[in-house]
N, C-alpha and C positions, 0 to 999 in steps of 0.2 A: 188900374190901380197901381198906384207907387206905394214906396215906403212909406207913406205917411199912414195908411189906412194900418200896415201893419205895425207901425211906432205906435198907433192912438191904441192899439189893443194892448201892446206892451206897457202902456201907461197904464190903462186901465189896470192890467194884472198885477203889476208893480203896488197901485193904490190897494188894493184888494188885498193882497197878499200884506203891506204893513197894517191894512185895517184889522185883521184877523191874529196877528203879532200883538198888536196893542191890547185888544180884545180880551187873548188870551194871558196877559199878565197876572200876576197873583194881586196887583193892587185894583184890578177890575171888579164890581161891585159882585160881577156873580161869580168871582171865583169860587166860595164857599158858599154862596148860596145855592149852588147847583147841587150841590153833593151834601146836603144837609146828615150831621150826624158822623160825617168820615173824619177820618185823620188826614191831617196835614200832607203826609207823606201820600196817604191813597189819595186824594184830591188831586196833588200834582201828577203822579204817575196818569190818572184817568184824562185830567185837562191837556197834558201834553200828548197822549193816545188821542183825542177828538180834533187836538189844535193840526197835529199830522195826517189825519183824514181831509178835514178841509183845506188843507195847503195843495195836497195832490188832489183833490176835487179839482180845487182853483186852479192847477198847472193843466190839469188832461183838458178842464174848458175852456182853457184860453189858448192850447195847442189848436182845440178842434175848431175854433172861432179863426187861426190863422188859418188854417188849413182850408176854412170855408171860403175865406177873404183870396186865396192865391187860386180855388177852384173858380169863382166869380172872374179873377183875372184872364185868365185861361179861355175862357166862354166868351166874356165880351171880345179880347183878340179875336177869338173864330169868327166871332158876327163883324166884325169890322173889317177883317180881312178878305171876307167873301161879299158884305155890302157894297164895298169900297172897289171890288174888283182889282186886288191890286195884282202885279206881275209878278211876284217873287214866287218862286217852286212852293213851297209852303203854301201861300195864299190860293194857288193853282189847287193843291191837294185838297185845301178846306174846302173850295169851291164843289171839285167832282164831289165831296162827302156830303157836300149842302142839297146836291143834284136829289139825291136818295133819301139823306135821311133828316133832312132841316138842321130845327136846332137841337132833334131827338140823337146827338153826338153821344159816343161814350168818351167821357173825359180822356180814360187812362187807356181805351183803345184805340181810341180814332185820336184826339187830338194829341195825345202824346208820342203817340205812337209817326205823328206825321211831323212832329217837332222831332224828333229820332231821328226820323227819314232823311230828312231837309234841312238840319240846319247841323251845320259842323259844331262840336265840340259841348254836345247837349245830351250825350250818350248817357253820361256818370250822373249828372245832373236826374235824367228823366229815370234812372233807376233807381236813386234816391227818393224822388219824390214818389214813385208805385211805393214804396216801402211807409214813406210816412201816412200814403194815402188807402194802406193797408190797415194803419195804427187809425185813422181818423172813422173807417167802415167798423172797425172794431168800437170805438167810443158809439157812435151812431146806431149800432146794432146791437144794444144793451150790455155791453161789454162781459158778452158771455164767455165762459172758459176762460183759460189763458192764452194770449195771443202769441201765435208765431212770426213773431215779426224779425227775427234774425238780430234786433239791436231795440235799445231802449229808448224810446221816444217822450220826450217830453218838454216844456212849454220852450225852454234855451234850446233845444236842438229842432225842434222845427220851426222857430222865429229865424235862427242861423240859416237854416236849409230855405226859408221863403226869401229872406233877404238876398243870398247869394242868384238864388232862380229870379229874382225881380232886378237885379243887378245884371244878371247873365243874359237874359230873353226879352230882345226885342217887341214887348207886347204893346199891344197897341190898344188904347182905350176907347169906349164908344163916347162920340161927341154927344 
């Protein structure tokens, strides 16, 4: 996976966000029809609240898909390095994992840890990835409670992280 995959997600995200903003304008036929009998200021306040919720949901979903794509890129790289029997230290570490765990390796505990140990300059990015994947776990498991993530994650921060990772890590795609 290259930047094209996350760029396609970003383009989709921007289209949905623009569509929501257009739909929730006062000129939309649904503006007053959705809240019959309400005053204009009440409708405007309710409409803004609904728009904000929709935009936040879109933001979180798009961030989730960026992270899912990034996971796929790391897993594809792992498989390719194992199958191609590449000779670098990282590939050797992956093959040692593959002997025992095959495709059931943990992204965070196995793949990220191998990158951290066998790649120079990857430690800070691996730390950022782990935090972002904690955000993804919170999303994937029902958004239960307030996440303790250490920072706020949103589409823009996740996109920037993914772009940085894809530019910094020599990930190999499956043929």
